[in-house]
Each structure stands twice: as C-alpha cells, then as structure tokens.
C-alpha positions as CSV (number, residue, x, y, z in Angstrom):
1,M,0.5,-0.1,-0.1
2,K,1.5,3.7,-1.4
3,I,0.7,6.0,1.6
4,L,1.3,9.9,0.4
5,Q,1.6,12.5,3.4
6,I,0.7,16.2,2.5
7,N,1.8,19.0,4.7
8,S,3.2,22.5,5.0
9,H,7.0,21.4,6.6
10,Y,8.8,18.2,7.4
11,N,10.0,17.5,10.6
12,Q,9.7,21.5,12.0
13,G,6.9,22.0,13.9
14,G,4.2,20.1,16.0
15,A,2.3,18.6,13.1
16,A,5.6,18.3,11.0
17,R,6.9,16.0,13.6
18,I,3.8,13.8,13.7
19,V,4.3,13.4,9.7
20,A,7.6,12.6,10.3
21,C,7.1,10.3,13.3
22,I,4.0,8.5,11.0
23,H,6.5,8.8,8.0
24,R,9.6,6.4,9.5
25,Q,6.9,3.9,11.5
26,L,4.9,3.3,7.9
27,S,8.6,2.6,6.5
28,A,9.7,0.6,9.6
29,R,6.7,-1.5,8.9
30,G,7.2,-2.1,5.3
31,Q,4.8,0.2,3.8
32,E,6.0,2.6,0.5
33,S,5.8,5.8,2.6
34,H,6.2,9.3,0.7
35,V,6.2,12.8,2.1
36,A,5.5,15.6,-0.1
37,Y,5.6,19.5,1.9
38,G,5.9,22.9,0.9
39,R,8.5,24.6,2.6
40,G,11.2,25.0,5.0
41,Q,14.6,22.5,5.5
42,K,15.5,19.5,3.2
43,G,14.2,16.4,4.7
44,E,15.0,12.7,4.2
45,E,14.4,9.4,1.9
46,G,10.7,9.2,0.8
47,T,10.2,13.2,0.9
48,Y,9.9,16.1,-1.6
49,R,9.7,19.9,-1.3
50,F,8.0,20.9,-3.7
51,N,7.7,24.7,-3.6
52,T,11.1,27.6,-3.5
53,V,11.4,30.2,-1.0
54,P,10.5,33.0,-3.4
55,E,7.2,31.3,-4.7
56,V,6.4,31.1,-0.8
57,L,7.0,34.8,0.0
58,L,5.3,35.4,-3.0
59,S,2.5,33.4,-2.1
60,A,2.3,35.1,1.7
61,A,2.5,38.7,-0.3
62,C,-0.4,37.9,-2.6
63,S,-2.3,36.2,0.5
64,R,-1.9,39.0,3.0
65,F,-2.3,41.9,0.2
66,L,-5.4,40.1,-1.6
67,G,-7.0,38.3,1.1
68,K,-7.1,34.7,-0.4
69,N,-5.5,31.5,1.2
70,G,-4.8,28.9,-1.0
71,W,-6.0,30.4,-4.4
72,Y,-1.9,30.8,-5.3
73,N,1.2,28.7,-5.9
74,R,0.6,27.4,-9.4
75,T,3.8,26.2,-10.5
76,A,4.4,24.7,-7.0
77,T,1.4,22.8,-7.2
78,R,1.9,21.4,-10.7
79,R,5.1,20.0,-9.6
80,L,3.4,18.6,-6.7
81,L,0.5,17.0,-9.0
82,S,3.7,15.6,-11.2
83,F,4.5,13.9,-8.4
84,M,1.3,12.4,-7.6
85,E,1.0,10.8,-10.8
86,R,4.6,9.0,-10.4
87,V,4.2,7.9,-7.0
88,E,-0.1,6.8,-7.5
89,P,-0.5,6.6,-3.9
90,D,-3.5,4.5,-2.8
91,V,-4.4,6.4,0.0
92,I,-3.6,10.2,0.5
93,H,-3.1,11.8,4.4
94,L,-3.9,15.3,4.5
95,H,-2.6,17.5,7.2
96,A,-1.9,21.3,7.5
97,L,-2.3,22.5,4.0
98,H,-2.1,26.4,4.3
99,G,1.0,27.7,4.9
100,Y,1.6,29.8,1.7
101,Y,2.6,26.9,-0.3
102,L,-0.4,25.0,-2.2
103,N,-3.2,25.8,-4.5
104,F,-6.3,24.5,-3.0
105,P,-8.5,24.3,-6.6
106,M,-5.6,22.0,-8.3
107,L,-5.2,19.5,-5.6
108,F,-8.5,18.7,-4.6
109,D,-9.7,19.2,-8.2
110,Y,-7.1,16.4,-8.7
111,I,-8.2,14.2,-5.7
112,N,-11.8,14.6,-6.3
113,S,-11.9,13.5,-10.1
114,R,-9.8,10.6,-9.5
115,E,-11.8,9.8,-6.3
116,I,-8.3,8.6,-4.5
117,P,-8.9,7.9,-0.6
118,C,-8.6,10.5,2.2
119,V,-7.7,10.5,5.3
120,W,-7.1,14.5,6.7
121,T,-6.0,15.4,10.0
122,F,-6.9,18.6,11.4
123,H,-4.2,20.2,13.6
124,D,-6.6,23.5,14.0
125,C,-9.5,24.8,12.6
126,H,-8.7,26.2,9.4
127,A,-10.3,23.4,7.3
128,F,-13.8,24.0,8.2
129,T,-13.4,28.4,9.0
130,G,-13.0,31.2,6.4
131,N,-9.7,31.5,7.5
132,C,-8.7,31.7,10.5
133,G,-6.9,28.8,12.0
134,Y,-8.8,29.0,15.1
135,F,-12.1,30.8,15.6
136,F,-11.7,31.9,19.7
137,D,-15.4,33.3,20.3
138,C,-16.4,33.7,16.7
139,E,-19.0,30.7,15.7
140,K,-19.4,32.2,12.4
141,W,-18.2,29.4,10.4
142,K,-21.2,26.9,11.4
143,T,-23.2,29.1,9.2
144,G,-21.2,31.3,6.8
145,C,-17.9,34.1,7.6
146,G,-17.6,37.1,6.9
147,S,-16.7,40.2,8.3
148,C,-14.2,38.3,10.6
149,P,-13.1,39.5,14.0
150,Y,-9.4,38.0,13.6
151,L,-8.8,38.9,10.4
152,K,-5.2,39.7,10.7
153,S,-4.8,36.9,13.1
154,Y,-2.6,34.0,11.2
155,P,-3.2,33.3,8.1
156,A,-3.5,36.7,8.0
157,S,-5.4,39.4,5.7
158,Q,-4.3,43.4,6.0
159,W,-7.0,44.7,4.1
160,F,-9.8,42.4,2.1
161,D,-12.0,40.1,3.8
162,R,-12.5,37.2,1.6
163,T,-13.5,34.6,4.3
164,G,-17.0,34.4,3.0
165,V,-16.3,33.6,0.0
166,M,-13.3,31.3,1.0
167,W,-15.5,29.5,3.3
168,R,-18.2,28.3,0.4
169,Q,-15.2,27.4,-2.3
170,K,-13.9,25.7,0.2
171,R,-16.4,24.2,1.3
172,E,-17.6,23.2,-1.8
173,L,-14.1,21.6,-3.1
174,F,-13.4,20.0,0.3
175,T,-16.3,18.2,0.9
176,Q,-16.8,16.2,-2.6
177,G,-16.6,12.7,-3.1
178,T,-17.0,9.9,-0.2
179,K,-14.1,8.3,0.2
180,K,-12.7,10.4,3.2
181,V,-12.0,9.9,6.7
182,I,-11.3,13.1,9.1
183,V,-8.8,12.5,12.0
184,T,-8.5,15.4,14.8
185,P,-5.6,14.7,18.1
186,S,-8.4,15.9,20.6
187,L,-11.6,15.3,21.7
188,W,-12.4,19.4,21.3
189,L,-11.5,19.3,17.5
190,T,-13.7,16.3,16.7
191,E,-16.4,17.3,18.1
192,Q,-16.1,20.8,16.3
193,A,-15.3,19.3,13.2
194,K,-18.6,16.9,12.8
195,Q,-20.3,20.3,13.7
196,S,-19.1,21.9,10.2
197,C,-19.4,21.0,7.2
198,F,-17.5,17.5,7.7
199,G,-19.7,16.4,9.7
200,K,-21.0,13.7,6.7
201,Y,-17.6,12.2,7.0
202,P,-16.1,10.2,9.9
203,C,-14.7,12.0,12.2
204,I,-12.9,10.5,14.7
205,T,-9.8,11.3,17.3
206,I,-6.0,10.0,17.3
207,H,-3.8,11.2,19.4
208,N,-0.8,12.7,18.7
209,G,2.2,10.4,19.0
210,I,5.5,10.9,20.1
211,D,9.1,9.1,20.3
212,T,8.9,8.1,23.8
213,K,11.7,5.2,23.5
214,Q,14.8,7.3,21.4
215,V,14.2,10.7,22.4
216,F,11.5,12.3,24.6
217,Y,12.0,9.7,28.3
218,P,13.3,11.1,31.3
219,R,16.9,12.1,31.8
220,D,18.8,12.6,34.9
221,R,17.9,15.6,36.4
222,R,20.8,16.8,38.2
223,A,23.4,16.0,35.6
224,C,21.1,17.9,32.8
225,R,21.1,21.0,35.3
226,E,24.6,20.7,35.8
227,K,25.5,20.4,32.1
228,Y,23.6,24.0,31.5
229,G,24.5,25.6,34.4
230,F,21.5,25.3,37.0
231,G,21.6,24.9,40.6
232,R,20.3,21.7,42.1
233,E,17.6,23.7,44.4
234,E,16.6,26.2,41.7
235,K,13.0,26.2,40.8
236,L,12.6,26.0,37.0
237,I,9.9,26.3,34.8
238,L,9.8,26.0,31.0
239,G,8.2,27.6,28.0
240,I,8.5,27.0,24.3
241,A,8.7,30.5,22.7
242,V,8.4,29.7,19.6
243,G,5.3,32.0,17.9
244,Y,5.5,34.0,20.7
245,R,4.4,37.4,18.8
246,D,1.1,35.9,18.2
247,E,-1.1,36.8,20.7
248,R,-3.0,33.7,20.7
249,K,0.3,32.1,22.0
250,G,-0.4,33.8,25.5
251,A,3.2,35.4,25.9
252,K,2.1,38.3,28.4
253,Y,1.2,35.6,30.4
254,I,4.4,33.7,31.4
255,I,6.2,36.8,31.5
256,Q,4.1,38.3,34.1
257,L,4.4,34.7,35.8
258,A,8.3,35.3,35.6
259,K,7.7,39.2,37.0
260,N,5.4,37.9,40.0
261,L,7.7,34.9,40.9
262,G,10.8,37.2,41.2
263,S,13.6,35.7,42.5
264,G,11.8,32.9,43.6
265,A,12.2,30.8,40.4
266,K,13.4,31.1,37.2
267,V,11.6,31.0,33.8
268,I,13.1,30.0,30.4
269,L,11.7,30.5,27.3
270,I,13.0,27.7,24.7
271,G,12.6,29.1,20.7
272,W,13.0,32.9,21.4
273,N,14.5,35.2,18.6
274,R,15.6,38.6,18.7
275,E,11.9,40.0,17.3
276,N,10.5,38.6,21.0
277,D,12.8,41.1,22.7
278,C,10.4,43.8,22.7
279,L,8.2,41.5,24.8
280,L,10.3,41.3,27.8
281,V,10.8,45.7,28.1
282,G,8.3,47.7,29.8
283,S,6.7,50.9,28.7
284,D,9.3,52.6,30.3
285,G,11.9,51.2,28.7
286,K,13.1,48.6,31.7
287,K,13.2,45.3,31.4
288,I,10.1,43.1,32.6
289,A,11.9,40.8,34.6
290,D,15.3,39.4,35.7
291,N,14.5,35.8,35.9
292,I,13.9,35.1,32.5
293,V,16.6,32.9,30.6
294,T,16.2,32.8,26.6
295,I,17.0,30.5,24.5
296,P,17.5,30.3,20.6
297,N,15.1,27.8,18.4
298,T,16.8,24.1,18.4
299,S,16.6,21.5,16.5
300,D,18.3,19.3,18.8
301,A,15.7,17.1,20.0
302,D,17.8,15.8,23.0
303,M,18.7,18.9,23.9
304,L,15.6,19.7,24.3
305,A,14.6,16.5,26.2
306,E,17.0,17.7,28.7
307,Y,15.6,21.0,29.2
308,Y,12.1,18.9,29.7
309,S,13.8,16.7,32.4
310,M,15.3,18.9,34.4
311,A,12.5,21.7,34.6
312,D,10.1,21.5,37.8
313,V,7.3,22.6,35.6
314,F,6.3,23.1,32.1
315,V,3.7,25.8,31.0
316,I,1.6,26.2,28.2
317,P,0.1,29.9,28.1
318,S,-2.2,29.2,24.8
319,L,-5.6,31.2,24.7
320,A,-6.4,28.4,21.7
321,E,-4.5,25.3,20.9
322,N,-5.5,22.0,19.6
323,Y,-3.4,18.5,21.1
324,A,0.1,20.4,21.9
325,T,2.9,17.6,21.3
326,T,5.6,20.3,23.5
327,T,3.2,19.5,26.4
328,L,3.2,15.4,25.4
329,E,7.0,15.9,25.1
330,A,7.4,17.6,28.9
331,M,5.3,15.2,30.1
332,A,7.1,12.2,28.5
333,C,10.4,13.6,30.5
334,G,8.2,13.4,34.0
335,T,7.3,17.0,34.0
336,P,4.0,18.0,34.7
337,A,2.1,21.0,32.9
338,V,0.0,24.1,33.2
339,G,-1.9,25.8,30.9
340,F,-5.5,26.9,30.6
341,D,-8.6,25.2,29.8
342,V,-9.1,25.8,26.3
343,G,-9.2,23.4,23.3
344,G,-7.7,20.2,23.7
345,I,-5.3,21.0,26.9
346,P,-7.8,20.0,29.0
347,E,-7.8,16.4,27.6
348,Q,-3.9,16.4,28.0
349,L,-3.5,17.6,31.8
350,T,-6.4,15.2,33.2
351,G,-5.6,12.6,35.5
352,G,-2.9,14.2,37.3
353,R,-0.9,14.9,34.7
354,G,-0.9,18.7,35.2
355,I,-3.4,21.7,35.8
356,A,-5.9,23.3,33.5
357,V,-7.0,27.0,34.5
358,K,-9.3,29.5,33.2
359,A,-8.1,31.0,30.5
360,G,-6.8,34.4,30.9
361,D,-6.6,34.5,34.8
362,Q,-3.5,35.4,35.6
363,A,-3.9,34.7,39.6
364,R,-5.0,31.2,38.8
365,F,-2.2,30.3,36.6
366,D,0.5,31.7,39.3
367,A,-1.3,29.9,41.9
368,A,-1.0,26.5,39.8
369,V,2.4,27.0,39.1
370,E,3.4,27.9,42.8
371,S,1.6,24.3,43.4
372,V,3.6,22.4,41.4
373,L,6.8,24.0,42.5
374,T,6.4,23.5,46.2
375,G,4.8,19.8,45.8
376,Q,1.4,20.5,47.1
377,A,-0.4,20.0,43.5
378,G,-0.9,16.6,44.1
379,L,-0.2,15.3,40.5
380,M,1.4,12.3,39.5
381,D,5.1,11.5,40.2
382,R,8.1,12.1,37.1
383,E,8.0,7.9,36.8
384,A,4.1,7.8,36.5
385,L,4.1,10.4,34.4
386,S,6.4,9.4,32.2
387,A,4.4,5.7,31.9
388,A,1.5,7.2,31.5
389,V,2.5,9.3,27.9
390,R,4.4,6.3,27.0
391,E,1.3,3.8,27.2
392,E,-1.3,6.4,25.4
393,N,1.0,8.9,23.3
394,S,3.7,6.7,21.4
395,T,4.5,6.8,18.0
396,E,3.6,2.9,17.7
397,R,0.3,3.4,18.8
398,M,-0.6,6.6,16.6
399,T,0.8,4.8,13.1
400,E,-1.1,1.8,14.0
401,A,-4.4,3.8,14.1
402,Y,-3.7,5.5,11.0
403,E,-2.7,2.3,9.2
404,R,-5.8,0.7,10.3
405,I,-8.0,3.8,8.8
406,Y,-5.7,3.1,5.3
407,R,-6.5,-0.2,5.0
408,E,-10.1,0.1,5.4
409,L,-10.2,3.0,3.0
410,H,-8.0,0.6,0.9
411,G,-10.3,-1.8,0.9
412,D,-7.5,-4.3,2.4
C-alpha cells in the first residue's frame, strides 16, 4: 500500500514532527511511504519539497494583501501533481494545507476527479473556517463566514475580507466525494469537526504520538542542570517560545508569571528569537523581569528532552490550542504541565498529569504553577507521568491507528 502525506513542513514544528513520525514508522513497517511538503529544511529519503522560497514569499504577500489564502502557488502545485502521478498513492493523508505553499482548487480537483481515498488530520480549525486557524469565540464558521473579527490572525489578511467567499469555496472543494475520514488529535476538535461541513464524514480522534523510546524519556535531572548551568535547588519553569509574537500563544502570561515570582524561580523560554525582545521591556523601557532565561530555537531533540527533564513544571499559556506535542514531550520526560482550559489542553492534563485553569486568569495560572513548584499540587510523580504518556501517546500506537484507517479506505 502506497501512502502519500502532504503538509506545509517536514519535521519542523508540531504537525510536521507528527508527519515525520508516521513516515518513519510506516517505512519501518514495510509500507511504501512518501511525504510531499511545501517549505522548510531539506527532508530525508521518501520526502519531496515542491516549493521554492521565492514562491512561498510571493504567495504569502498575495494572501496578505489580496485576502485569499490557498489560491496561488500554481507552478508549485503542478510539481506536486506531477509527483503524485509518479507515486500513484493508494491513500493520501492530508495535514496542514495552509502556509502559503499550495493551490487548493488544483489539488482537490485532482483528488476529487480520481476519487483517491483521503485521511485528513486537522491540526487546527482552518479547514472548516473561512480562513482563521482558531475561531476563539466566533461561531460564524457554522453558518458562513464574513466580517471576520480575527482577520489579522494567522493566516492574516491586511485589508480585504474574503472569508465569506473562501468559506463557500472551501466547503465546495473539500467535501466532494465519499472516501474521506477526518482525524483530529483531540476530542475537542473532533466535536468541532462534527459540527462543521465535514460532519458528513467519519470524524475520529487519534491522539498525537511522540518518540518516547529514543528521545522523550526522563533524563537525569541533576546531570542536566549541571550541564546547562542551573543549580540543583533552583525552581525552573519551562516554556516553548516559538510563535510568541502571536497573541494566541499567551506570551504575556508567562512573562507576567516571571515578574510575579521574582527571585523565587527562573523561567526558561526555548525557541526565542530577537523579534521577541520587545516583549521583555515595559512601557518605561526597563526590563520586565530579571529571572527570564531565553534560548534560541533548536532542532536538537535531545537538548529539548534534557531541558524538559530538568524543569519542575512546563507551562503552555495558549489562548487557543489543539493537542500540543510540546506538552506531551514535557510530560514524557516526567515534567507536569500547567495551561489554560482551552481546546485540547484539558484533555492532556487530566488524571494528575497537570493543571488547567480558566483561560486568561493570571492569578489562577500563577497559583497553579506555584502549587507544582512547592509540591502541593498532588500530581503524578515523574515515573508514573512518563509511563502514562508512553502508554497513550507513543508513535507506534498512533501509527497503528492510522494504518487501520488506511486499510479500511483502501479496502484491504
């Protein structure tokens, strides 16, 4: 059976790491696995990047200035279709299609005209909204978008609101044919999918999986702290700062947390870039907090696992989120998490794995973090937490679930 996955990136970011895990697992199981992706770093055997950097930049500019996302990249999409002609996949597995790399009508005309079976994993809400990745408190996506309150949220439009047109066109393109299964990583997003135009298809939940054998497992906390220059008794809070310029990621809450805790703890933010520096300076031009340690983005998974392992608590202050792989990675390394009660976050933190508090409530957020730091939260110990994630969120378990769907769609 030949499986082709399509995503914006390969092995960069949460959804892209899921794609890479599935690809490697399928290949190890003897399946013919291929990945076509639009942008980012060079992949590995069985992967094909079909966009160039100038094409992505041009598409991003057109999307932002003209207001339509997914209607450009014609040359790049022709390359993708030529690749699909050569591969002749039995099943296509779609992931994140937004990201300025794809022409939606061209891709779906090809899939629909050939009735190729599709699995589509929703990593956010973009497939069924007019354009936004997360709809927050807006429910226009249920009846028809337009006059979008989040027009400048990713993928942003600077001036023109085409969300009503895109909502209708996407609905027409995306819901043709019968050979589709919709998968989401969280029960929350599965329920949203069922209420959308995709409710005509089977909508199921398959939790994200991570490599709990070779990478994300508890490392020696003392040794990790010594390696990176932190004291044995220091209270360490860890966050992933990728995308912090986006208000959805809730950077202000973790920065305020650092200020409130003062010398009582250090806050380590991995994935920091210089564009974020303005977030650490107040209106008076002074540094907001002296206990924040910023670390640039890294592709070194072992380094990430060491930081996860040495932290006392992992924080995810997102105001909208699906089922974050970073949270799974931290818990697999034995570190509990604190986040807001939005999207799929509460599902990840049930059963003593962490604490979810009311979204945007700084006082409760701070109190939850402090309860973990002081050992008063009553959560799982490191070994039990890591074991729970190994059991429920391994790449093997995730891939087996996808393979069952592939076989059902293919008629095996």
